[in-house]
C-alpha positions in Angstrom: 52.5 -18.1 38.4 50.0 -15.6 37.1 48.6 -16.1 33.6 47.4 -13.2 31.5 44.2 -13.9 29.6 44.8 -13.5 25.9 42.3 -11.9 23.5 40.6 -14.3 21.1 41.8 -14.3 17.5 40.2 -11.7 15.3 38.1 -14.2 13.4 36.8 -15.7 16.6 35.5 -12.4 18.0 31.8 -11.6 17.9 30.3 -15.0 17.2 26.9 -13.8 18.5 26.9 -10.8 16.2 27.9 -13.0 13.2 25.1 -15.5 14.0 22.6 -12.6 14.3 23.7 -11.2 11.0 23.2 -14.6 9.3 19.8 -15.0 10.9 18.7 -11.6 9.7 19.7 -12.4 6.2 17.9 -15.7 6.2 14.8 -14.1 7.8 14.5 -11.5 5.0 15.4 -14.0 2.2 12.9 -16.6 3.4 10.1 -14.3 4.6 7.6 -16.2 2.4 8.2 -19.3 4.5 7.1 -17.6 7.7 3.7 -19.2 8.5 0.5 -17.2 8.9 -1.1 -19.9 11.0 0.1 -18.2 14.3 -1.1 -14.6 14.5 -0.5 -13.9 10.8 3.2 -13.5 11.6 4.1 -13.9 7.9 1.9 -11.0 6.8 3.1 -8.8 9.7 6.7 -9.5 8.7 6.1 -8.7 5.1 4.3 -5.5 6.0 7.3 -4.0 7.8 10.0 -6.0 5.9 11.9 -2.9 4.6 12.5 -1.7 8.1 14.5 -4.9 9.0 17.3 -3.2 7.0 17.9 -0.9 10.0 19.4 -3.8 11.9 22.3 -4.0 9.5 24.0 -0.7 10.6 23.2 -1.6 14.2 25.0 -4.9 13.8 27.8 -3.3 11.8 28.4 -0.8 14.7 28.6 -3.8 17.1 31.0 -5.7 14.8 33.3 -2.7 14.5 33.3 -2.2 18.2 34.2 -5.8 18.8 36.7 -5.7 15.9 35.1 -8.8 14.5 36.0 -9.6 10.9 33.7 -12.6 11.0 30.7 -10.5 12.0 31.5 -7.9 9.3 31.7 -10.7 6.7 28.4 -12.2 7.9 26.7 -8.9 7.4 27.2 -9.2 3.7 24.4 -11.7 3.6 21.6 -9.4 4.9 23.0 -6.4 3.0 22.9 -8.3 -0.3 19.4 -9.7 0.5 18.0 -6.3 1.4 19.4 -4.6 -1.7 18.1 -7.4 -3.9 14.6 -7.0 -2.4 14.4 -3.2 -2.1 17.3 -1.7 -3.9 15.3 -1.1 -7.1 12.8 1.0 -5.1 15.6 3.5 -4.3 16.2 4.6 -7.9 13.9 7.2 -9.6 11.9 5.3 -12.3 9.6 8.1 -13.3 9.2 9.4 -16.8 7.8 12.7 -18.0 4.4 12.9 -19.4 1.2 10.9 -19.1 -2.4 10.8 -20.3 -4.1 11.0 -16.9 -3.2 12.1 -13.4 -4.9 10.0 -10.7 -4.9 10.7 -7.0 -6.1 8.6 -4.1 -6.6 9.8 -0.5 -8.0 8.4 2.7 -9.5 11.7 3.9 -10.0 10.3 7.4 -13.3 10.0 9.2 -12.0 12.4 12.0 -10.7 15.0 9.5 -11.2 18.4 11.2 -11.0 20.3 7.9 -12.6 18.5 5.0 -13.1 21.7 3.1 -9.3 22.4 3.3 -8.5 18.9 2.3 -10.8 19.2 -0.7 -9.0 22.5 -1.7 -5.6 20.8 -1.4 -6.7 17.9 -3.6 -8.3 20.2 -6.2 -5.0 22.0 -6.5 -3.2 18.7 -7.3 -4.2 18.7 -10.9 -5.7 15.3 -10.8 -8.0 14.2 -13.6 -9.4 11.4 -11.3 -9.7 11.8 -7.6 -10.6 8.8 -5.3 -11.6 9.5 -1.7 -12.2 6.9 1.0 -13.5 7.1 4.5 -16.1 9.7 3.6 -18.5 10.3 6.5 -22.2 11.3 5.9 -21.4 14.6 7.6 -18.4 15.3 5.4 -19.9 14.1 2.1 -21.8 17.4 1.2 -18.6 19.4 2.1 -16.5 17.4 -0.4 -19.3 17.5 -3.0 -19.6 21.3 -2.8 -15.8 22.0 -2.6 -14.9 19.7 -5.5 -17.9 20.5 -7.8 -16.2 23.2 -9.8 -13.1 21.2 -10.7 -14.8 17.8 -11.1 -18.2 18.0 -12.8 -18.6 14.2 -12.6 -18.7 12.2 -9.4 -20.2 9.2 -7.6 -20.2 8.3 -3.9 -21.2 4.9 -2.7 -21.1 4.2 1.0 -17.8 5.6 2.3 -15.9 5.8 -1.0 -16.2 8.2 -3.9 -14.7 9.0 -7.3 -14.5 12.6 -8.7 -13.6 13.1 -12.4 -13.0 15.7 -15.0 -14.2 13.1 -17.5 -17.6 11.5 -17.9 -18.4 8.5 -15.7 -20.8 5.7 -16.4 -21.7 2.2 -15.2 -21.0 3.1 -11.6 -21.8 0.4 -9.2 -20.8 -0.8 -5.7 -18.3 -3.7 -5.3 -19.0 -6.0 -2.4 -15.8 -6.4 -0.4 -17.4 -6.9 3.0 -17.4 -10.7 2.7 -16.1 -13.2 0.2 -19.6 -14.7 -0.4 -18.8 -16.4 -3.8 -22.0 -17.7 -5.4 -24.1 -16.6 -2.4 -23.4 -12.9 -3.1 -26.6 -12.6 -5.3 -28.8 -13.7 -2.4 -27.8 -10.9 -0.1 -30.4 -8.1 0.5 -29.6 -4.8 -1.2 -29.8 -3.0 2.2 -27.1 -5.2 3.6 -24.9 -4.6 0.7 -25.3 -0.8 0.9 -24.5 -0.7 4.6 -21.1 -2.3 4.0 -20.2 -0.5 0.7 -16.4 0.2 0.8 -15.7 -0.1 -2.9 -17.1 1.0 -6.2 -16.4 0.5 -9.9 -16.9 3.0 -12.7 -16.1 3.5 -16.3 -14.3 6.7 -17.2 -14.6 8.0 -20.8 -11.2 9.1 -21.8 -10.0 10.3 -25.2 -8.1 7.0 -25.6 -11.1 4.8 -24.8 -12.9 3.5 -21.7 -11.0 3.0 -18.4 -12.3 0.8 -15.6 -11.6 2.5 -12.2 -12.0 0.8 -8.9 -12.0 2.7 -5.6 -11.6 0.6 -2.5 -11.1 0.8 1.3 -10.4 -2.6 2.7 -11.0 -3.6 6.3 -8.8 -2.4 9.1 -6.1 -4.5 10.7 -5.2 -4.8 14.4 -2.1 -5.9 16.3 -2.7 -7.2 19.8 -1.1 -9.9 22.0 -4.1 -12.2 21.9 -4.9 -12.2 18.2 -1.6 -11.2 16.8 -1.8 -9.5 13.4 -5.6 -9.5 12.9 -6.4 -9.1 9.2 -9.5 -11.3 8.6 -11.8 -8.5 7.3 -9.1 -7.0 5.1 -8.1 -10.4 3.6 -11.7 -11.2 2.7 -12.0 -7.9 1.0 -8.8 -8.4 -0.9 -10.0 -11.7 -2.2 -13.4 -10.3 -3.2 -11.7 -7.4 -4.9 -9.4 -9.7 -6.7 -12.4 -11.7 -8.0 -14.0 -8.5 -9.2 -10.8 -7.4 -11.1 -10.5 -11.0 -12.6 -14.0 -10.7 -13.9 -13.4 -7.2 -15.4 -14.0 -7.1 -19.1 -12.1 -3.9 -19.7 -8.4 -4.6 -20.3 -7.5 -1.2 -18.9 -8.0 -1.0 -15.1 -6.9 1.4 -12.3 -7.4 0.5 -8.6 -7.2 3.4 -6.1 -7.6 3.3 -2.4 -6.6 2.4 1.1 -5.9 -1.3 1.1 -4.6 -1.3 4.7 -1.5 -3.2 3.8 1.7 -3.3 1.8 1.7 -5.0 -1.6 4.5 -7.2 -0.3 2.0 -8.9 2.0 1.0 -12.3 0.6 -2.7 -11.5 1.5 -2.8 -9.4 -1.7 -1.8 -12.1 -4.1 -5.2 -12.0 -5.8 -4.5 -8.4 -6.7 -0.8 -8.3 -7.2 -1.0 -11.3 -9.6 -3.2 -9.1 -11.9 -2.2 -5.5 -11.2 1.1 -3.8 -10.6 1.9 -1.0 -8.2 2.6 2.4 -9.8 5.1 3.1 -6.9 7.1 -0.1 -7.7 7.0 0.5 -11.4 7.5 4.3 -11.7 8.1 5.8 -8.2 11.2 6.8 -6.3 11.6 5.4 -2.8 9.1 3.5 -0.7 6.3 6.1 -0.8 5.2 5.4 2.7 1.8 7.0 3.5 0.8 6.2 7.0 0.7 7.7 9.6 1.1 11.1 7.9 3.2 12.6 10.7 5.8 9.9 10.3 5.0 7.4 7.5 6.3 3.9 8.1 4.2 1.8 5.7 2.5 2.3 2.3 -1.0 1.2 2.7 -2.6 3.6 0.2 -2.1 2.2 -3.3 -2.5 2.9 -7.0 -2.4 -0.3 -9.0 -2.9 -0.7 -12.8 -3.4 -3.1 -15.6 -3.3 -2.4 -19.3 -1.9 1.1 -18.9 1.7 2.3 -18.3 2.7 4.0 -15.0 4.9 7.0 -15.9 5.4 8.4 -12.4 4.2 7.9 -8.9 4.6 10.1 -5.8 3.1 11.1 -2.4 1.4 14.5 -2.0 1.9 16.8 0.9 -0.1 16.1 4.1 -3.7 17.3 4.5 -5.7 17.3 7.7 -6.0 13.5 7.4 -3.8 10.9 9.1 -2.9 9.5 5.6 -0.8 11.1 2.9 -2.5 11.3 -0.6 -0.8 9.4 -3.4 -0.7 10.3 -7.1 0.4 8.7 -10.3 0.7 9.7 -14.0 -0.5 6.9 -16.4 -0.5 6.6 -20.1 -1.7 4.4 -22.9 
């Protein structure tokens, strides 16, 4: 007697797909529980967390192919979690108007056309323009090209701030190492060699505004060290200390932080400042790499002022996209 194998009942089809869907949802919901002790896996996951949503349509296609109601039902979990985490970013939260337009751009140390980049940025209409990764060779090019539009500027190390409004109290901010009380004992020459952040006061018609420009340390991904972020994380803590000590209630932070604000490493900053993209942008605003942006590592963050709109500017000759925001009192 020959027996014909029967197909499993519909709700018993695709158990692997259903399990994967549930795991995906739990992974996104519990990302804060992923430990950083091994290769900074938690920070790495949080940096690319929005992209895990791409697994949802992939699993859905598999569930439909297998005709598995259980897998389709299980996919509700990751779909709801993803929308809860990132759905608000998809709506346009911008408003018309603003007292100041601010722009931040990592101009790139290997930028083949700094003069063209400066022209593009001048045409943006920014009142404040923050540049990072300025090389000694490119510095005079930017200074000359931006002088007519921005009569006030200050460059410290590899970061600079150009302004239509008067600047004062400009000073470097030590983000090279989280020295704590030992910072005062460091030689000035050592501090200058590692200057990747500055602080200035901008005289606006609504009162003084404290502006920080920063370029935090690079990150690396390799099999041996995992997601290496030590230099960046020290800089984020030091920058957080500087913002915490800031006396001015109105603060703007501009720069390349080499990380997404969802990354727990930026808790010292995100606990005090809010991202203009999250508050007044439309979409994720990814900025790097410029040819196909997959992460937003260039940030504009504020305290004491209101973000009205936030957006990315067209590509320049840099490998980063410029970011802009309108802020008001």
